[in-house]
C-alpha positions in Angstrom: 9.5 -7.0 -25.1 10.5 -4.3 -22.9 8.0 -3.2 -20.0 6.1 0.0 -20.3 4.0 2.1 -17.7 2.3 4.7 -19.3 -0.2 7.7 -18.1 -2.9 8.4 -20.6 -5.0 11.6 -19.9 -8.5 11.5 -21.7 -12.2 11.4 -21.6 -13.7 7.9 -22.2 -17.5 7.4 -22.6 -18.5 5.2 -19.5 -20.7 2.4 -20.8 -19.6 -0.3 -18.2 -19.8 1.7 -15.0 -21.5 4.9 -13.9 -18.9 5.9 -11.9 -17.4 9.3 -12.4 -13.6 9.4 -12.4 -11.1 11.8 -13.3 -9.5 12.3 -16.8 -6.4 10.5 -15.7 -5.5 6.9 -16.9 -2.7 4.9 -16.0 -1.5 2.1 -18.3 0.9 -0.4 -18.2 2.0 -1.5 -21.7 4.6 -4.4 -23.0 6.2 -2.9 -26.1 8.7 -0.4 -27.5 8.4 3.5 -28.0 6.7 2.8 -31.5 4.3 0.5 -30.1 3.2 2.7 -27.3 2.7 5.7 -29.6 0.8 3.4 -32.2 -1.7 2.2 -29.5 -2.1 5.7 -28.4 -2.9 7.1 -32.0 -5.2 4.2 -32.6 -7.4 5.2 -29.7 -7.1 9.0 -30.2 -4.4 9.6 -27.5 -1.3 11.7 -27.8 2.1 10.6 -26.2 2.8 13.2 -23.4 5.9 11.3 -22.0 7.3 9.2 -19.3 6.4 9.0 -15.5 9.4 10.6 -14.2 11.5 8.1 -11.9 10.1 5.2 -13.8 12.1 6.1 -16.7 14.7 3.3 -16.1 12.0 0.9 -17.3 12.3 2.0 -20.7 8.6 3.5 -21.3 6.5 5.2 -19.0 4.4 7.9 -20.9 1.7 10.3 -20.3 -0.9 10.7 -23.2 -3.8 13.2 -24.0 -6.9 12.5 -25.3 -9.9 14.3 -26.8 -12.4 11.9 -28.0 -14.6 9.2 -26.8 -13.8 5.5 -26.9 -15.4 2.4 -25.3 -14.0 1.0 -22.4 -15.4 -2.5 -22.9 -14.1 -2.8 -26.2 -11.2 -5.6 -26.9 -8.2 -3.9 -25.4 -4.8 -4.8 -27.5 -2.9 -7.6 -26.0 0.2 -5.4 -25.5 -1.6 -3.4 -22.7 -1.2 -5.3 -19.3 -3.5 -3.1 -17.2 -5.2 0.2 -17.3 -6.8 2.0 -14.5 -8.7 5.2 -14.4 -7.8 7.6 -11.6 -10.0 8.4 -8.9 -9.7 11.4 -6.5 -8.2 9.9 -3.3 -9.3 11.3 0.0 -6.0 12.5 1.6 -6.2 14.5 5.0 -3.1 16.4 6.6 -2.0 15.0 10.0 -2.3 18.1 12.4 -4.8 19.4 14.5 -5.1 23.3 14.3 -3.0 26.2 14.3 -3.0 29.8 15.7 -1.1 33.0 14.6 1.3 34.7 16.8 3.6 37.9 16.1 7.1 37.6 14.7 9.7 37.1 17.4 13.1 37.4 16.8 14.9 34.0 18.0 18.4 33.8 19.3 20.2 31.0 21.1 20.2 33.0 24.3 16.6 34.7 24.2 14.1 33.5 26.8 12.2 32.7 23.5 14.7 29.7 23.0 13.0 27.8 25.8 9.5 27.8 23.8 11.4 25.1 21.5 11.0 22.3 24.1 11.4 19.7 21.7 14.8 20.8 20.9 16.2 22.1 24.3 14.4 19.9 26.8 17.1 18.3 28.7 16.8 20.9 31.9 13.0 20.3 32.4 11.8 17.9 34.8 8.7 17.3 32.7 10.8 16.5 29.6 12.5 13.0 31.0 13.6 11.8 27.9 14.9 14.1 25.5 15.7 14.1 21.8 19.6 15.3 22.2 18.9 17.4 19.1 21.0 20.3 20.7 23.6 17.8 21.5 23.8 16.5 17.8 24.4 20.5 17.0 27.1 20.6 19.5 29.0 17.6 17.6 29.0 19.9 14.5 26.0 18.5 12.8 23.3 21.1 11.4 21.8 19.4 8.2 24.5 20.8 6.0 24.4 19.5 2.5 21.1 17.4 2.9 18.0 18.3 0.9 14.4 17.6 2.3 11.5 18.2 0.2 7.9 18.5 2.1 5.1 16.9 -0.2 2.2 18.7 0.7 0.1 22.1 -0.4 3.4 24.1 -0.9 5.6 26.1 1.1 6.1 30.1 1.5 9.4 30.2 0.0 9.8 33.9 0.7 9.2 33.7 4.3 12.3 35.1 6.3 13.0 32.0 8.1 12.7 29.5 5.3 14.4 31.9 2.5 18.1 31.2 3.4 17.5 27.4 3.0 14.9 27.3 0.3 16.0 25.3 -2.8 14.0 25.5 -6.0 15.6 22.2 -7.3 13.9 20.5 -4.8 10.7 22.3 -5.4 7.7 21.6 -8.0 4.0 22.3 -8.3 2.6 18.9 -9.3 -1.1 20.4 -9.2 -0.3 23.1 -11.6 2.6 21.3 -13.6 4.8 24.2 -13.3 7.7 25.7 -11.2 5.5 28.1 -8.8 5.5 25.6 -5.8 4.4 28.3 -3.4 1.6 28.1 -0.9 -0.7 30.9 -2.0 -3.0 31.1 1.0 -3.3 31.6 4.6 -5.4 28.2 4.5 -3.0 26.1 3.1 0.1 26.6 5.2 0.3 22.9 6.4 3.5 22.3 4.3 5.1 25.7 5.3 4.5 24.9 9.1 6.4 21.5 8.5 9.0 23.0 6.5 9.7 25.4 9.4 10.2 22.7 12.0 12.6 21.0 9.7 14.9 23.9 8.3 14.1 27.2 9.6 17.3 29.2 9.5 19.2 30.3 12.7 20.4 33.8 13.5 17.9 35.5 11.3 15.0 33.6 12.2 11.6 35.5 13.2 9.7 32.6 14.7 11.7 29.5 15.0 14.9 27.7 14.6 14.7 24.3 12.4 16.0 20.9 13.6 18.5 20.8 10.8 18.8 24.4 10.3 21.4 24.4 7.6 19.8 21.5 5.5 18.0 22.7 1.9 14.3 22.6 2.1 11.9 22.2 -0.9 8.3 22.1 -1.5 6.3 19.6 -3.7 2.7 21.2 -4.2 0.5 18.4 -4.5 -2.5 18.5 -2.1 -3.6 21.9 -3.3 -6.0 20.0 -6.1 -7.4 16.5 -6.9 -4.9 13.8 -5.6 -4.8 10.7 -7.6 -2.2 7.8 -7.8 -0.6 9.9 -10.8 -0.4 12.8 -8.6 1.3 10.9 -5.6 3.7 9.1 -7.9 5.1 12.1 -9.6 5.5 13.8 -6.2 7.4 11.0 -4.6 9.6 10.7 -7.6 10.5 14.2 -8.3 14.6 14.5 -8.7 15.4 11.5 -6.8 19.0 12.1 -7.5 18.8 15.3 -6.0 16.4 15.1 -3.0 17.5 13.2 0.0 14.3 13.0 2.4 10.7 13.1 1.1 8.4 14.2 3.9 4.8 13.4 3.7 2.8 15.1 6.5 -0.5 13.5 5.3 -2.7 10.0 4.5 -5.9 8.4 4.0 -8.5 9.8 6.2 -8.3 8.9 10.0 -11.7 7.9 10.8 -11.5 4.6 11.8 -13.1 3.1 9.0 -11.0 3.8 6.0 -8.5 0.9 4.4 -6.5 2.7 1.9 -2.7 3.0 0.6 -0.9 3.9 -2.4 -2.0 2.8 -5.9 -0.1 0.8 -8.3 2.3 3.7 -9.5 3.1 5.0 -6.2 3.9 1.4 -4.9 6.2 1.1 -8.0 7.7 4.6 -7.4 8.3 3.8 -3.4 10.0 0.6 -4.2 12.0 2.2 -7.2 13.2 5.2 -4.8 14.7 2.9 -2.2 16.6 1.1 -5.3 17.9 3.6 -7.3 17.1 7.2 -5.2 20.3 9.0 -3.8 22.6 7.5 -6.4 21.4 4.1 -5.4 21.7 4.3 -1.8 17.9 5.0 -1.6 15.4 7.7 -1.1 14.1 8.2 2.7 10.4 8.4 2.7 9.1 9.5 5.7 5.5 9.2 7.0 3.3 10.0 10.2 1.7 7.2 11.9 -1.8 8.9 12.0 -4.1 11.0 14.1 -7.2 8.9 14.4 -6.5 7.1 17.9 -9.9 9.0 19.3 -11.9 7.2 16.5 -10.4 3.7 17.1 -8.4 3.8 13.9 -5.3 1.5 13.7 -2.5 2.6 11.5 -2.0 -1.0 9.7 -5.0 0.1 7.9 -2.7 2.7 6.3 -0.8 1.4 3.5 1.9 4.3 3.3 3.0 4.1 7.1 2.3 0.4 6.9 4.9 -0.1 4.0 8.5 -1.4 4.4 9.7 1.6 2.1 8.8 4.3 4.4 9.6 5.4 7.9 6.3 5.7 10.0 7.1 8.1 13.0 4.7 8.2 16.3 4.3 11.1 18.5 4.8 11.5 22.2 3.9 14.4 24.5 6.5 16.4 26.3 6.2 14.3 29.5 6.5 11.0 27.6 2.7 10.3 27.4 0.3 8.7 24.6 -1.7 11.8 22.9 -5.5 11.0 22.5 -4.8 10.9 18.7 -2.2 8.4 18.6 -2.9 5.2 16.5 -1.1 2.2 17.5 0.5 -0.6 15.2 3.6 -2.6 14.7 4.8 -0.9 11.4 5.6 2.3 13.5 9.3 2.6 13.4 10.2 5.4 16.4 8.8 8.3 17.9 9.4 12.3 18.0 7.9 14.8 20.0 4.4 15.7 18.6 2.9 17.4 21.6 -0.8 17.7 23.0 -3.0 20.7 22.3 -1.3 22.9 25.3 2.1 21.9 24.2 2.5 24.5 21.2 5.3 24.0 18.8 6.0 27.6 17.3 7.0 27.2 13.7 6.4 29.6 10.5 3.0 30.8 9.5 1.5 32.0 6.2 2.1 35.5 4.6 5.5 35.8 6.5 3.9 35.3 9.9 4.4 33.1 12.8 2.1 30.2 14.0 1.7 27.6 16.8 1.2 24.2 15.4 -0.8 22.2 18.0 0.1 18.7 18.0 -0.2 15.7 15.5 2.1 13.1 14.0 3.0 15.3 11.0 4.9 17.7 13.3 6.3 14.5 15.0 7.5 13.2 11.6 8.8 17.1 10.9 10.8 16.9 13.7 12.2 13.3 12.7 12.9 14.6 9.2 15.4 17.1 10.8 17.0 14.4 13.0 17.4 12.2 9.8 19.2 15.0 7.9 21.5 15.5 10.7 22.3 11.8 10.5 23.2 11.7 6.9 25.3 14.8 7.3 27.2 12.8 9.8 27.4 10.0 7.0 26.2 10.5 3.5 26.7 7.2 2.6 24.1 5.6 4.7 21.6 3.7 2.5 17.7 3.8 3.3 18.0 0.2 5.3 21.2 1.7 7.3 19.2 4.5 8.4 16.4 2.0 9.6 19.0 -0.2 11.5 20.6 3.1 13.3 17.0 3.8 14.3 16.3 0.5 15.6 19.6 0.5 17.4 19.8 4.0 19.3 15.8 4.8 19.9 15.3 5.0 23.5 12.2 3.4 25.7 13.2 5.2 28.8 9.9 7.2 30.1 7.9 6.8 27.3 4.8 5.6 29.0 3.1 2.7 27.3 1.2 -0.6 28.8 2.5 -2.7 26.2 6.7 -2.4 25.9 8.0 -5.8 25.2 11.6 -7.2 24.4 12.0 -9.3 21.3 13.9 -12.2 20.7 16.8 -9.9 19.7 17.1 -7.8 22.9 15.2 -4.7 21.5 12.1 -3.0 23.4 9.5 -2.4 21.4 5.9 -1.2 21.6 3.0 -0.8 19.3 2.4 3.0 20.5 6.1 4.2 20.1 7.9 1.6 18.0 11.6 1.0 19.3 11.3 4.5 21.1 12.0 8.1 21.2 14.7 9.4 18.6 18.2 10.5 20.0 19.7 12.6 17.7 23.0 12.5 19.1 23.2 8.8 19.6 21.9 8.5 15.8 24.9 10.8 14.4 27.5 9.0 16.7 26.1 5.6 15.3 26.4 7.1 11.7 29.9 8.2 12.1 31.2 4.8 12.8 28.4 2.9 10.7 29.4 -0.1 8.2 26.7 -0.8 5.4 24.6 -3.9 6.3 24.4 -6.7 3.9 22.0 -6.8 1.0 18.5 -7.2 1.6 16.9 -10.6 0.8 13.2 -11.6 0.4 12.0 -14.8 1.2 7.9 -15.0 0.3 6.1 -18.1 1.0 2.5 -19.1 0.9 1.0 -20.4 4.0 -0.6 -24.2 3.3 -4.4 -24.1 3.1 -5.8 -25.6 5.9 -8.8 -27.6 6.2 -10.7 -25.5 8.6 -10.6 -21.6 7.3 -14.1 -20.5 8.9 -13.5 -17.6 11.3 -16.6 -18.4 13.9 -17.7 -15.3 15.8 -16.4 -15.4 19.3 -13.6 -17.6 18.3 -10.0 -17.8 17.2 -8.8 -19.1 13.9 -5.0 -20.3 14.2 -3.0 -21.0 11.1 0.7 -22.2 11.5 3.2 -21.8 9.0 6.9 -23.2 9.4 9.9 -21.6 7.5 13.3 -22.3 7.0 13.7 -18.6 5.7 14.3 -20.0 2.2 17.7 -21.7 3.4 17.6 -23.4 0.2 17.8 -20.6 -2.2 20.7 -18.6 -1.4 19.5 -15.2 -3.2 16.4 -15.1 -1.0 17.8 -16.6 2.2 16.8 -14.6 5.4 18.4 -15.6 8.6 18.3 -12.3 10.6 15.0 -10.3 10.2 14.2 -6.7 9.6 10.6 -6.3 8.2 7.8 -9.0 8.1 4.6 -8.7 5.8 1.6 -10.8 6.2 -0.6 -10.7 3.1 -4.0 -11.8 3.5 -7.5 -12.5 1.7 -10.3 -12.6 4.4 -14.0 -12.5 3.6 -16.1 -10.9 6.4 -19.6 -9.4 6.9 -17.9 -6.6 9.4 -14.3 -5.7 8.6 -14.0 -4.0 12.1 -15.0 -7.2 14.2 -11.6 -8.5 13.2 -8.3 -8.7 15.3 -5.2 -10.3 14.0 -1.9 -11.1 15.5 1.5 -12.8 14.5 3.7 -14.6 16.6 7.4 -15.4 15.7 9.3 -18.3 16.5 11.1 -16.6 19.3 7.8 -15.9 20.7 7.1 -12.1 19.9 3.9 -11.4 19.0 2.8 -8.2 16.9 -0.7 -6.9 16.8 -1.3 -6.6 13.3 -4.7 -5.5 13.5 -7.0 -4.6 16.3 -10.9 -4.0 16.5 -12.0 -1.0 14.8 -15.8 0.0 16.2 -16.5 2.3 13.5 -15.6 0.3 10.4 -18.8 -1.2 9.2 -17.5 -2.4 5.8 -18.5 -5.7 4.4 -15.4 -5.9 1.7 -13.2 -7.8 4.1 -9.3 -7.9 3.0 -8.3 -8.2 -0.1 -4.6 -9.1 -0.9 -3.9 -6.2 2.0 -0.5 -6.5 3.5 0.1 -6.0 7.2 3.6 -5.2 8.2 5.5 -5.5 11.4 8.9 -4.4 12.4 8.7 -5.9 16.1 11.0 -9.0 15.1 13.8 -6.7 14.0 17.2 -8.8 14.5 15.4 -12.2 15.4 16.0 -15.4 13.7 13.8 -16.1 10.6 13.7 -19.9 10.6 10.8 -21.7 12.7 6.9 -21.4 13.2 5.3 -18.3 12.6 1.6 -18.1 14.0 -1.2 -16.2 12.7 -4.2 -15.7 14.9 -7.5 -14.4 13.8 -10.2 -13.4 16.2 -13.7 -12.3 15.4 -15.2 -10.1 18.2 -19.3 -10.9 17.1 -21.3 -8.2 16.3 -23.4 -10.6 13.9 -23.5 -14.3 13.8 -22.2 -15.0 10.2 -18.9 -16.8 9.7 -15.7 -15.2 8.0 -13.1 -17.2 5.9 -9.6 -17.0 5.5 -9.2 -17.6 2.0 -5.4 -17.5 1.9 -2.3 -15.7 3.5 1.3 -15.6 2.6 4.4 -14.6 4.9 7.1 -12.2 3.4 10.4 -11.8 5.5 12.7 -9.2 4.8 16.2 -9.3 6.2 19.8 -10.6 5.6 21.6 -13.9 5.4 24.5 -12.7 7.4 24.3 -11.1 10.9 24.6 -7.3 10.2 26.4 -6.4 13.3 27.1 -8.0 16.6 24.3 -9.3 18.8 22.3 -6.6 20.5 22.2 -8.8 23.5 24.0 -12.0 24.1 22.5 -15.3 25.8 25.2 -17.7 25.7 24.7 -20.5 28.2 27.6 -21.3 30.6 29.3 -24.6 30.9 28.7 -26.5 34.2 31.5 -28.5 35.9 30.9 -32.3 35.3 31.0 -34.7 38.0 32.1 -38.3 38.1 29.3 -41.0 38.0 30.2 -44.6 38.2 27.0 -46.8 37.5 27.0 -50.4 38.8 24.4 -51.6 36.5 22.9 -50.5 33.1 20.6 -47.3 33.1 17.5 -47.3 31.7 16.1 -44.1 32.8 15.3 -40.8 30.8 18.3 -38.7 28.6 19.3 -35.2 29.1 17.7 -33.3 26.1 21.1 -32.7 24.9 21.9 -36.3 24.2 21.4 -37.9 20.8 19.3 -40.9 19.7 22.6 -43.0 20.7 21.3 -43.1 24.3 23.1 -42.2 27.8 24.5 -43.8 30.8 22.9 -41.7 33.0 20.4 -38.6 33.2 22.9 -35.7 33.1 24.4 -34.0 29.9 28.1 -35.5 30.7 26.7 -39.0 30.5 25.5 -39.1 26.9 27.0 -41.4 24.7 27.0 -38.9 21.9 25.9 -35.4 21.9 23.1 -33.8 19.7 24.7 -30.2 19.3 28.0 -29.6 21.0 30.4 -30.8 23.7 32.9 -29.5 26.1 36.0 -31.9 26.9 37.6 -31.6 30.2 41.4 -32.6 31.1 39.5 -35.6 33.1 38.6 -37.0 29.6 34.9 -36.2 30.5 32.5 -34.6 28.1 29.7 -32.3 28.8 26.9 -31.9 26.0 25.5 -28.3 25.6 23.1 -26.7 23.2 26.0 -24.3 22.2 29.4 -23.1 23.0 29.8 -20.8 26.0 31.5 -17.6 26.1 35.4 -18.3 25.3 34.9 -21.1 23.2 34.1 -21.8 19.5 32.2 -24.5 17.7 35.0 -27.0 15.5 32.3 -29.2 14.2 30.7 -30.5 17.4 33.6 -29.8 19.6 33.7 -26.7 21.7 37.2 -25.1 21.6 38.6 -22.7 23.7 39.6 -19.0 21.9 42.8 -17.0 22.3 43.3 -16.1 26.0 42.3 -12.3 25.2 39.3 -13.2 23.3 35.6 -13.8 25.1 34.1 -14.9 21.7 35.6 -16.2 18.3 35.7 -18.1 15.4 39.0 -19.8 15.9 41.7 -20.4 18.3 44.1 -17.6 16.9 44.5 -14.4 18.3 43.3 -12.6 15.1 40.1 -14.7 15.1 38.5 -12.9 18.0 34.9 -11.5 17.9 34.7 -10.2 21.2 37.3 -9.6 24.0 37.7 -10.2 27.5 37.2 -7.3 30.1 40.0 -5.0 29.9 40.7 -5.7 26.4 39.2 -4.0 23.1 38.6 -5.6 19.7 40.6 -4.2 17.0 38.6 -3.1 13.9 40.1 -4.9 10.9 42.5 -7.3 12.5 40.0 -9.0 14.8 42.6 -9.0 17.6 42.2 -8.0 21.2 44.4 -5.4 22.9 44.7 -3.6 26.1 45.3 -0.3 24.5 44.0 1.1 20.9 47.2 1.4 18.9 48.1 4.7 16.7 45.5 5.5 14.0 43.0 4.0 15.9 40.5 5.2 18.8 38.5 3.8 21.3 34.7 3.4 20.8 33.5 2.8 24.4 29.8 2.0 23.3 31.1 -1.1 21.2 34.3 -1.8 23.1 36.4 -1.8 19.8 39.0 0.1 18.5 37.9 1.6 15.3 40.4 3.1 12.7 40.4 7.0 12.6 39.7 8.7 9.1 42.4 8.3 6.4 44.9 11.3 7.2 44.5 11.1 11.1 47.4 9.8 13.2 45.3 10.2 16.4 41.6 10.9 16.9 38.8 10.4 19.1 36.2 9.3 16.8 36.2 8.7 13.1 35.6 12.2 12.1 37.3 14.0 15.0 41.1 13.9 14.5 43.7 15.2 17.4 46.7 14.9 15.4 47.4 14.5 11.6 49.6 12.4 9.5 52.5 14.5 7.7 51.8 16.7 4.9 48.3 17.4 6.5 47.1 19.6 9.1 44.3 20.2 11.5 41.4 21.9 10.0 38.4 22.0 12.3 38.2 18.5 13.6 39.5 16.9 10.0 43.1 16.3 8.9 43.1 18.0 5.3 46.0 18.7 3.1 48.1 21.3 4.1 47.1 24.8 2.5 48.5 28.4 3.2 46.5 30.8 5.7 43.5 31.9 3.9 43.0 28.9 1.9 41.1 25.6 2.7 41.4 22.1 1.1 38.5 21.0 -1.3 38.6 17.2 -1.4 36.4 17.1 -4.5 38.9 19.2 -6.6 41.9 18.1 -4.6 42.8 21.8 -4.3 43.5 24.7 -2.1 40.5 27.3 -2.5 40.3 30.7 -0.9 38.3 31.4 2.3 35.4 33.9 2.3 37.1 37.5 2.4 35.6 37.7 6.1 38.0 34.7 7.0 41.6 34.7 8.2 41.5 31.0 8.4 38.5 28.6 7.5 37.4 25.2 7.3 35.6 25.4 4.1 33.4 27.6 1.8 31.3 30.4 2.9 31.4 32.7 5.9 29.9 30.3 8.3 33.3 28.1 8.0 35.4 31.0 9.2 37.9 29.9 12.1 39.2 33.2 12.6 38.0 36.5 11.2 40.1 38.5 8.8 41.5 42.0 9.6 38.5 44.3 9.9 35.8 41.8 10.9 34.7 40.7 14.0 33.2 37.0 15.1 29.4 37.4 16.0 27.9 34.3 17.2 28.7 31.8 14.3 30.0 34.0 11.6 32.2 36.9 10.8 30.5 40.4 10.1 32.4 43.7 9.2 30.0 45.5 11.9 27.8 44.9 14.9 24.4 43.8 14.0 21.3 45.3 15.7 21.4 44.2 19.3 25.1 43.7 19.7 28.0 46.1 20.9 31.7 45.9 19.9 34.0 44.4 22.5 36.9 42.2 22.9 37.6 39.4 21.6 33.9 39.3 20.1 30.6 41.4 20.0 28.2 41.0 22.7 24.6 41.2 22.9 22.7 44.3 24.3 20.4 44.6 27.3 16.9 43.3 25.8 15.2 47.0 26.6 17.8 48.3 23.7 17.8 48.3 20.1 21.4 49.7 19.8 23.7 50.1 22.7 27.2 50.8 23.7 27.3 48.5 26.7 25.9 45.4 28.2 23.8 47.1 31.0 20.1 48.8 30.8 21.7 52.3 30.9 24.0 51.7 28.0 21.3 52.2 25.2 21.3 54.3 22.3 18.1 53.5 20.6 14.8 52.2 21.9 12.2 50.3 20.5 9.0 51.7 19.3 6.9 53.0 22.4 9.8 53.6 24.7 12.1 56.8 25.1 15.8 57.2 25.7 16.3 58.8 29.1 19.8 59.1 30.5 20.8 56.0 28.4 17.9 53.7 29.6 14.7 53.0 27.4 11.5 53.9 29.5 7.8 53.9 28.4 6.9 57.3 26.8 4.2 58.1 29.0 6.7 57.9 31.9 8.9 60.6 30.1 6.9 63.2 28.0 4.7 65.7 29.7 1.4 66.5 28.9 0.8 67.8 25.4 4.0 66.4 24.1 4.7 63.2 22.3 7.5 60.9 21.6 9.2 61.6 18.1 10.7 58.9 15.7 14.0 59.8 17.3 12.9 58.9 21.0 12.5 62.7 21.9 9.5 64.4 23.5 8.4 67.0 21.3 5.4 69.6 21.5 2.1 68.8 19.7 0.8 71.4 17.3 -2.6 72.1 16.6 -4.2 74.8 14.2 -7.1 76.8 15.6 -9.2 78.6 12.9 
């Protein structure tokens, strides 16, 4: 029988429980469509249809009910589970906001400096910047990427949002209609977040978004009762169209709440990464939480604690820890979120501007913009590719934290900041050359039940589980770790007294839970999942140690009922090791013993014994051996650089190889100094050949894109193959002047009428302007805009005192702003120009006032 998940909406008489619920029901059913309709009809329900993104499971329905039934009666066997919906407490993760007047934003305005989280490299206070402007200079602005903000709606008519607003990425889940606008001055959190992500450039009144050419939509779902059904519908709206879902909210950050997604939302998140974005996986972005001042810990938030979401922490401009920050090992990376005095200017309600003051939802919004830039650089990235890129490129420098550690794979990681501050330029560069990581495997093992499971007050309970990473089952085998989930059942009289750590086989310790002084719950943890990303890149096999400590506020014991370990990762290494730790061979020394040796052997000797204490005196080796010309051998734990393991013997690599899989020249995996590994051929060469470019970071000759003859990176060509021409940075099929090549239709298409030549559709893709048009900043215009004057070769900006002008100086003004008068070409205050009993007219001239005397 097929599996079905249904939503029944109805009113049921509560005979078993006095709890007041909503009228929404979530029900999972085995059966076909006819069976679902039959069961619904039997109990007075009407089928309302399937749950959007779960339709691939063949049966997810909405039902409406208008009578009463007894929930305690025998339920038909085809119903697997049913759950009446309760209103979830969800809070927006931002402190507060103020309103300011609209200020036109241009790249060379003094107001541009207020975007400290974007334009940050020139400030001593901003020691570790996110390199967003550097990613722009590489040509990435978020074009073609769709971001949707799941919140209280967005103000689609705001001048800063209107150019990029996308109705196909928007829906009102609260009202079940297409009106997804924020409709009050109070509910403007979604509008603020949208402005940080994708406020348009040039025409901006308030700000410029991190990805100012991305499409932005809004899912209105916080402006009413929030249930599992509402969250599931929001997170599964149009997954084939929306690339990034940004949630700026979560469970209450009060230091006592333990809450996460319901069963439908969990299914939607899992389904989203499997089928969203045409199978590459939807990107779900979550703030880590604002409960730091209340002793909260983000591992108690099931949204930021999920492997399917990217949890983003926050840093101040100086790289210090905000008071509101929550630590936990599920945080992947950090973006700027600021302190109360570090205001972020963004869009406000009713077409105003606002200052959003600190919070992890602002940091997550900045991160959403950076991710949009990265997806533009490589739209084929999967959801796991993106997480790998974040881990590899995030920077720990100058982020102040007491717990920075280097894990067993060589990555610096912190419970406050994850792997560090997002670096937009490094992310887009990595995306340009990225190769998809191997498929994800899941190795799930339940730890053996030990005799002593009591958690005594003031003591530590330790449980050790040894795993091979499911090496005996190929579909589940994990050799290299990505995420690790610990699922626990613990009973305890006061949940806030507990702290839990997990230590990996390579010694990396993750603080899964810290004491929460305000958590007085007696419910313990029932099948709760703690997730850590701190073991990323490490080997899975070995002993994993769980420690549970009870800081006593009472004298009763707790009990570890059971725990299981779930390791997610790959069977093959996804890319070369982040930091190599190969051992070097030592030169053996001769030792002729005159009598039989009976002392201890070197650890590298096998059980066959030894003729002396050194590793060169083993009868046989435990792991590998190096053989020298004098016929001596040296036992080693692994082959050193320049050698490879053939069974147990370390054989020398080809001369130009530093590491290899065999002795041939085409079996190199890394190269000797002065040589570069050639992508696809596994050979080492001193100079990259034609159709290749040198990737300095990886020391590798990588292939240029298909039509490039020479290039400086995969997507930046400098010379093209025959029958193609250089258009922008790309080699495309040659088209006549005034046309560009459309790769989707494999045809030459006309440029915009303002363009003489172009690299694509639209006025923003002009390379040169058509006759009668001028290149003004980033586009071709027929006449100068307000604030510009005509000059060769391109229009320039007027002096700041002028509304219109004829030249660059303050005496070249033609029209002044309100409150100022034009005198000899200069704009001066009206009280400095007009005599008594005169006033400044609309044409900026002094005229006499007229009074009527009766």
